[in-house]
N, CA and C atoms as a LAMMPS dump frame, in Angstrom:
ITEM: TIMESTEP
0
ITEM: NUMBER OF ATOMS
357
ITEM: BOX BOUNDS ff ff ff
-5.0000000000000000e+02 5.0000000000000000e+02
-5.0000000000000000e+02 5.0000000000000000e+02
-5.0000000000000000e+02 5.0000000000000000e+02
ITEM: ATOMS id mol type element x y z
1 1 1 N 227.88 110.48 -103.104
2 1 2 C 228.227 110.024 -101.656
3 1 3 C 227.05 109.974 -100.988
4 2 1 N 226.783 111.074 -100.776
5 2 2 C 225.362 111.262 -99.867
6 2 3 C 224.195 110.594 -100.27
7 3 1 N 223.92 110.363 -101.361
8 3 2 C 222.94 109.848 -101.83
9 3 3 C 223.175 108.185 -101.879
10 4 1 N 223.945 107.819 -101.755
11 4 2 C 224.412 106.39 -102.124
12 4 3 C 224.139 105.986 -100.534
13 5 1 N 224.787 106.78 -99.527
14 5 2 C 224.547 106.482 -98.292
15 5 3 C 222.783 106.849 -97.835
16 6 1 N 222.382 107.496 -98.271
17 6 2 C 220.866 107.51 -97.847
18 6 3 C 219.875 106.285 -98.504
19 7 1 N 220.464 105.898 -99.682
20 7 2 C 220.008 104.953 -100.297
21 7 3 C 220.227 103.596 -99.74
22 8 1 N 221.293 103.286 -99.347
23 8 2 C 221.456 102.076 -98.196
24 8 3 C 220.976 101.858 -96.973
25 9 1 N 220.846 103.248 -96.247
26 9 2 C 219.996 103.512 -95.125
27 9 3 C 218.586 102.933 -95.146
28 10 1 N 217.674 103.411 -96.461
29 10 2 C 216.389 102.985 -96.714
30 10 3 C 216.258 101.718 -97.051
31 11 1 N 217.457 101.103 -97.53
32 11 2 C 217.381 99.58 -98.032
33 11 3 C 217.409 98.661 -96.967
34 12 1 N 218.587 99.314 -95.609
35 12 2 C 218.554 98.677 -94.561
36 12 3 C 217.278 98.791 -93.581
37 13 1 N 216.397 99.756 -93.474
38 13 2 C 215.129 99.958 -92.929
39 13 3 C 214.169 99.033 -93.712
40 14 1 N 213.952 98.81 -95.013
41 14 2 C 213.02 97.868 -95.868
42 14 3 C 213.5 96.435 -95.244
43 15 1 N 214.705 96.237 -95.683
44 15 2 C 215.05 94.854 -94.968
45 15 3 C 214.33 94.742 -93.447
46 16 1 N 214.756 95.598 -92.477
47 16 2 C 214.133 95.029 -90.898
48 16 3 C 212.634 95.469 -90.989
49 17 1 N 211.948 95.899 -92.159
50 17 2 C 210.503 96.679 -92.009
51 17 3 C 209.8 94.765 -91.492
52 18 1 N 209.435 95.226 -90.159
53 18 2 C 208.312 94.172 -89.626
54 18 3 C 207.03 93.535 -90.477
55 19 1 N 207.042 94.579 -91.36
56 19 2 C 205.432 94.19 -92.263
57 19 3 C 205.984 94.432 -93.7
58 20 1 N 206.802 93.425 -94.036
59 20 2 C 207.286 93.954 -95.615
60 20 3 C 206.168 93.692 -96.661
61 21 1 N 205.234 93.38 -96.158
62 21 2 C 203.974 93.376 -97.405
63 21 3 C 203.052 94.448 -97.349
64 22 1 N 203.435 95.533 -96.494
65 22 2 C 202.721 96.929 -95.973
66 22 3 C 203.273 97.636 -97.218
67 23 1 N 202.041 98.156 -97.884
68 23 2 C 202.032 98.957 -99.298
69 23 3 C 201.566 100.507 -98.742
70 24 1 N 201.071 100.821 -97.471
71 24 2 C 200.415 101.837 -97.039
72 24 3 C 201.397 103.137 -97.966
73 25 1 N 202.577 103.092 -97.361
74 25 2 C 203.459 104.086 -97.84
75 25 3 C 203.759 104.302 -99.072
76 26 1 N 203.471 103.366 -100.059
77 26 2 C 203.657 103.448 -101.443
78 26 3 C 202.63 104.107 -101.855
79 27 1 N 201.511 103.7 -101.24
80 27 2 C 200.06 104.074 -101.563
81 27 3 C 199.887 105.649 -101.464
82 28 1 N 200.452 106.144 -100.408
83 28 2 C 200.341 107.477 -100.184
84 28 3 C 201.148 108.081 -100.631
85 29 1 N 202.324 107.607 -101.384
86 29 2 C 203.079 108.341 -102.037
87 29 3 C 202.735 108.509 -103.756
88 30 1 N 201.986 107.421 -104.273
89 30 2 C 201.196 107.766 -105.391
90 30 3 C 200.477 108.827 -105.535
91 31 1 N 199.575 108.478 -104.455
92 31 2 C 198.407 109.59 -104.263
93 31 3 C 198.901 110.831 -103.758
94 32 1 N 199.943 111.498 -103.505
95 32 2 C 200.825 112.502 -102.941
96 32 3 C 201.267 112.88 -104.761
97 33 1 N 201.891 112.132 -105.115
98 33 2 C 202.5 112.306 -106.694
99 33 3 C 201.348 113.031 -107.455
100 34 1 N 200.011 112.031 -107.843
101 34 2 C 199.413 112.329 -108.3
102 34 3 C 198.554 113.752 -108.166
103 35 1 N 198.562 114.097 -106.645
104 35 2 C 197.657 115.479 -106.625
105 35 3 C 198.717 116.526 -106.867
106 36 1 N 199.72 116.263 -106.463
107 36 2 C 201.003 117.044 -106.375
108 36 3 C 200.932 117.8 -108.168
109 37 1 N 200.754 116.575 -108.757
110 37 2 C 200.905 116.585 -110.429
111 37 3 C 200.206 117.303 -110.958
112 38 1 N 198.779 117.254 -110.367
113 38 2 C 197.513 117.907 -110.777
114 38 3 C 197.23 119.285 -110.217
115 39 1 N 197.894 119.492 -109.378
116 39 2 C 197.988 121.213 -108.918
117 39 3 C 198.68 122.007 -109.313
118 40 1 N 199.709 121.15 -110.011
119 40 2 C 200.914 122.258 -110.891
120 40 3 C 200.637 121.705 -112.517
121 41 1 N 199.474 121.168 -112.91
122 41 2 C 199.325 120.871 -114.268
123 41 3 C 198.629 122.397 -114.702
124 42 1 N 199.268 122.743 -115.744
125 42 2 C 198.733 123.91 -116.592
126 42 3 C 197.661 123.577 -117.672
127 43 1 N 198.166 122.63 -118.208
128 43 2 C 197.065 122.333 -119.614
129 43 3 C 196.821 120.956 -119.497
130 44 1 N 195.724 120.745 -120.151
131 44 2 C 195.533 119.398 -120.154
132 44 3 C 195.733 118.523 -121.721
133 45 1 N 196.748 118.146 -122.116
134 45 2 C 197.003 117.496 -123.156
135 45 3 C 196.973 116.155 -123.04
136 46 1 N 197.629 115.858 -124.609
137 46 2 C 197.385 114.186 -124.286
138 46 3 C 198.304 113.34 -123.625
139 47 1 N 199.589 114.366 -123.239
140 47 2 C 200.49 113.739 -122.333
141 47 3 C 199.915 113.74 -120.993
142 48 1 N 199.198 114.71 -120.466
143 48 2 C 199.07 114.944 -119.236
144 48 3 C 197.747 113.695 -118.875
145 49 1 N 197.051 113.695 -119.564
146 49 2 C 195.637 112.751 -119.728
147 49 3 C 196.692 111.087 -119.619
148 50 1 N 197.863 110.976 -120.248
149 50 2 C 198.328 109.784 -120.174
150 50 3 C 199.291 109.732 -118.446
151 51 1 N 199.655 110.39 -118.469
152 51 2 C 200.31 110.661 -116.558
153 51 3 C 199.305 110.371 -115.754
154 52 1 N 198.095 111.05 -115.837
155 52 2 C 197.232 110.833 -114.831
156 52 3 C 196.821 109.525 -115.121
157 53 1 N 195.952 108.697 -116.141
158 53 2 C 195.687 107.426 -116.295
159 53 3 C 196.931 106.565 -115.871
160 54 1 N 198.207 106.657 -116.003
161 54 2 C 199.18 106.079 -115.54
162 54 3 C 199.232 106.075 -113.794
163 55 1 N 199.126 106.899 -113.265
164 55 2 C 199.252 107.154 -111.962
165 55 3 C 198.005 106.491 -111.362
166 56 1 N 196.878 106.632 -112.024
167 56 2 C 195.728 105.934 -111.305
168 56 3 C 195.608 104.663 -111.732
169 57 1 N 196.203 104.248 -112.473
170 57 2 C 195.982 102.381 -112.737
171 57 3 C 197.525 101.984 -111.589
172 58 1 N 198.279 102.424 -111.223
173 58 2 C 199.214 102.44 -109.987
174 58 3 C 198.783 102.269 -109.028
175 59 1 N 197.957 103.261 -108.753
176 59 2 C 197.404 103.716 -107.27
177 59 3 C 196.464 102.22 -107.112
178 60 1 N 195.272 101.845 -108.36
179 60 2 C 194.59 100.796 -108.255
180 60 3 C 195.16 99.564 -108.215
181 61 1 N 196.248 99.062 -108.823
182 61 2 C 197.435 98.165 -108.62
183 61 3 C 197.793 98.112 -107.31
184 62 1 N 198.013 99.134 -106.677
185 62 2 C 198.699 99.117 -105.175
186 62 3 C 197.439 98.695 -103.946
187 63 1 N 196.505 99.32 -104.379
188 63 2 C 195.093 98.997 -103.352
189 63 3 C 194.928 97.558 -103.615
190 64 1 N 194.635 96.754 -104.869
191 64 2 C 194.203 95.934 -105.066
192 64 3 C 195.186 94.808 -104.309
193 65 1 N 196.874 94.874 -104.457
194 65 2 C 197.851 94.065 -103.648
195 65 3 C 197.271 94.394 -102.144
196 66 1 N 197.318 95.548 -101.555
197 66 2 C 196.926 95.624 -100.201
198 66 3 C 195.93 94.868 -99.798
199 67 1 N 194.968 94.964 -100.968
200 67 2 C 193.492 94.02 -100.316
201 67 3 C 193.695 92.839 -100.685
202 68 1 N 194.991 91.777 -101.363
203 68 2 C 194.758 90.569 -101.499
204 68 3 C 195.516 90.192 -100.146
205 69 1 N 196.39 91.216 -100.062
206 69 2 C 197.39 90.762 -98.723
207 69 3 C 196.748 90.708 -97.6
208 70 1 N 195.913 91.441 -97.317
209 70 2 C 194.483 91.423 -96.182
210 70 3 C 193.75 90.419 -96.264
211 71 1 N 193.109 90.007 -97.325
212 71 2 C 192.098 88.941 -97.756
213 71 3 C 192.591 87.731 -97.451
214 72 1 N 194.236 87.591 -97.842
215 72 2 C 195.145 86.128 -97.663
216 72 3 C 195.333 86.233 -95.854
217 73 1 N 194.919 87.066 -95.17
218 73 2 C 195.571 87.046 -93.463
219 73 3 C 194.359 87.02 -92.97
220 74 1 N 193.237 87.117 -93.131
221 74 2 C 191.765 87.105 -92.632
222 74 3 C 191.269 85.712 -92.531
223 75 1 N 190.842 85.542 -91.114
224 75 2 C 190.063 84.362 -91.082
225 75 3 C 188.654 84.492 -91.866
226 76 1 N 188.024 83.401 -92.275
227 76 2 C 186.851 83.313 -92.847
228 76 3 C 185.618 83.149 -91.854
229 77 1 N 184.597 83.396 -92.354
230 77 2 C 183.397 83.025 -91.245
231 77 3 C 183.625 81.664 -90.744
232 78 1 N 183.781 80.882 -91.307
233 78 2 C 183.821 79.181 -91.634
234 78 3 C 184.814 79.226 -90.276
235 79 1 N 186.283 79.668 -90.5
236 79 2 C 187.236 79.619 -89.541
237 79 3 C 186.892 79.998 -88.049
238 80 1 N 186.391 81.2 -87.984
239 80 2 C 185.637 81.755 -86.877
240 80 3 C 184.846 80.869 -86.102
241 81 1 N 184.041 80.326 -86.924
242 81 2 C 182.792 79.228 -86.304
243 81 3 C 183.859 77.914 -85.646
244 82 1 N 184.538 77.401 -86.337
245 82 2 C 185.463 76.391 -85.94
246 82 3 C 186.39 76.689 -84.963
247 83 1 N 186.528 77.75 -84.77
248 83 2 C 187.397 78.22 -83.557
249 83 3 C 186.353 78.014 -82.286
250 84 1 N 185.39 78.854 -82.412
251 84 2 C 184.452 78.818 -81.444
252 84 3 C 184.033 77.722 -80.926
253 85 1 N 183.574 76.79 -81.941
254 85 2 C 183.388 75.118 -81.666
255 85 3 C 184.495 74.601 -80.617
256 86 1 N 185.451 74.665 -81.408
257 86 2 C 186.97 74.327 -80.409
258 86 3 C 187.062 74.98 -78.944
259 87 1 N 186.646 76.274 -79.044
260 87 2 C 187.008 76.977 -77.79
261 87 3 C 186.003 76.635 -76.652
262 88 1 N 184.518 76.277 -77.103
263 88 2 C 183.228 75.982 -76.594
264 88 3 C 183.526 74.455 -76.169
265 89 1 N 184.519 73.716 -76.746
266 89 2 C 184.445 72.162 -76.23
267 89 3 C 185.679 72.236 -75.001
268 90 1 N 186.509 73.227 -74.952
269 90 2 C 187.534 73.453 -73.846
270 90 3 C 186.774 73.98 -72.732
271 91 1 N 185.779 75.23 -72.981
272 91 2 C 185.303 75.227 -71.834
273 91 3 C 184.056 74.252 -70.85
274 92 1 N 183.712 73.683 -71.982
275 92 2 C 183.096 72.389 -71.123
276 92 3 C 184.003 71.838 -70.171
277 93 1 N 185.265 71.198 -70.72
278 93 2 C 185.959 70.941 -69.576
279 93 3 C 186.73 71.701 -68.624
280 94 1 N 186.768 73.007 -68.803
281 94 2 C 187.306 73.68 -67.999
282 94 3 C 186.635 74.929 -67.127
283 95 1 N 185.746 75.211 -67.52
284 95 2 C 184.722 76.197 -67.201
285 95 3 C 183.524 75.523 -66.067
286 96 1 N 183.142 76.269 -65.039
287 96 2 C 182.131 75.488 -64.068
288 96 3 C 180.85 75.948 -64.713
289 97 1 N 180.149 74.943 -64.775
290 97 2 C 178.728 74.661 -65.436
291 97 3 C 178.129 75.915 -65.156
292 98 1 N 178.244 76.533 -64.134
293 98 2 C 177.079 77.701 -64.003
294 98 3 C 177.945 78.716 -64.475
295 99 1 N 178.911 78.74 -64.889
296 99 2 C 179.789 80.296 -65.51
297 99 3 C 179.629 79.812 -67.228
298 100 1 N 179.275 78.79 -67.203
299 100 2 C 179.51 78.305 -69.162
300 100 3 C 178.804 79.099 -69.91
301 101 1 N 177.439 79.091 -69.723
302 101 2 C 176.782 80.117 -71.216
303 101 3 C 177.176 81.439 -71.039
304 102 1 N 177.709 81.783 -69.834
305 102 2 C 177.947 83.548 -70.071
306 102 3 C 179.24 83.425 -70.658
307 103 1 N 179.887 82.581 -70.546
308 103 2 C 181.587 82.668 -71.237
309 103 3 C 181.392 82.174 -72.495
310 104 1 N 180.392 81.646 -72.925
311 104 2 C 180.047 81.306 -74.169
312 104 3 C 179.201 82.392 -75.138
313 105 1 N 178.595 82.876 -74.598
314 105 2 C 178.007 84.081 -75.094
315 105 3 C 178.924 85.376 -75.222
316 106 1 N 179.89 85.511 -74.152
317 106 2 C 180.946 86.585 -74.311
318 106 3 C 181.992 86.155 -75.483
319 107 1 N 182.298 84.952 -75.555
320 107 2 C 183.167 84.539 -76.688
321 107 3 C 182.319 84.651 -77.952
322 108 1 N 181.224 84.266 -78.05
323 108 2 C 180.495 84.379 -79.856
324 108 3 C 180.744 86.036 -79.7
325 109 1 N 180.316 86.811 -78.895
326 109 2 C 180.239 88.43 -79.021
327 109 3 C 181.823 88.871 -79.317
328 110 1 N 182.799 88.363 -78.856
329 110 2 C 184.24 88.956 -78.978
330 110 3 C 184.546 88.463 -80.464
331 111 1 N 184.157 87.305 -81.051
332 111 2 C 184.745 86.804 -82.196
333 111 3 C 183.646 86.976 -82.913
334 112 1 N 182.595 87.613 -83.16
335 112 2 C 181.602 88.08 -84.301
336 112 3 C 182.542 88.427 -85.442
337 113 1 N 182.339 87.881 -86.597
338 113 2 C 183.439 88.34 -87.906
339 113 3 C 182.594 89.44 -88.306
340 114 1 N 181.164 89.741 -87.963
341 114 2 C 180.721 91.298 -88.741
342 114 3 C 180.902 92.169 -87.369
343 115 1 N 181.415 92.008 -86.497
344 115 2 C 181.849 93.057 -85.173
345 115 3 C 180.494 93.429 -84.385
346 116 1 N 179.315 92.518 -84.676
347 116 2 C 178.163 92.944 -84.042
348 116 3 C 178.056 92.378 -82.209
349 117 1 N 177.921 92.872 -81.454
350 117 2 C 177.584 92.564 -80.605
351 117 3 C 176.083 92.012 -80.049
352 118 1 N 175.84 90.824 -79.665
353 118 2 C 174.412 90.563 -79.529
354 118 3 C 174.369 89.949 -78.188
355 119 1 N 173.169 90.193 -77.446
356 119 2 C 173.072 89.954 -75.927
357 119 3 C 171.962 88.703 -75.536
């Protein structure tokens, strides 16, 4: 009964997770399992190699999934440039002309997809 209650609590937590696609916990668990297993490994036989390769494959799959999720949600350079242009259009309408160049330069610095600050 106690294990079932714990399982139901975990299910509830995962259902309420604000980032259901996040897999960092799973990745950490797989890495920890591999390391613990390697630390306790006595001899390296065919079965041990198979387990190592399976865990490494799962770690790689989880990393690939995380990367795909992050890539899908990231803005492309073209999207950032488009947003900059639209905001620049708004600046022309709402920002006084004497402040416009400074505001546009600051916007470009803040939204540089490479994280570079240019002056």
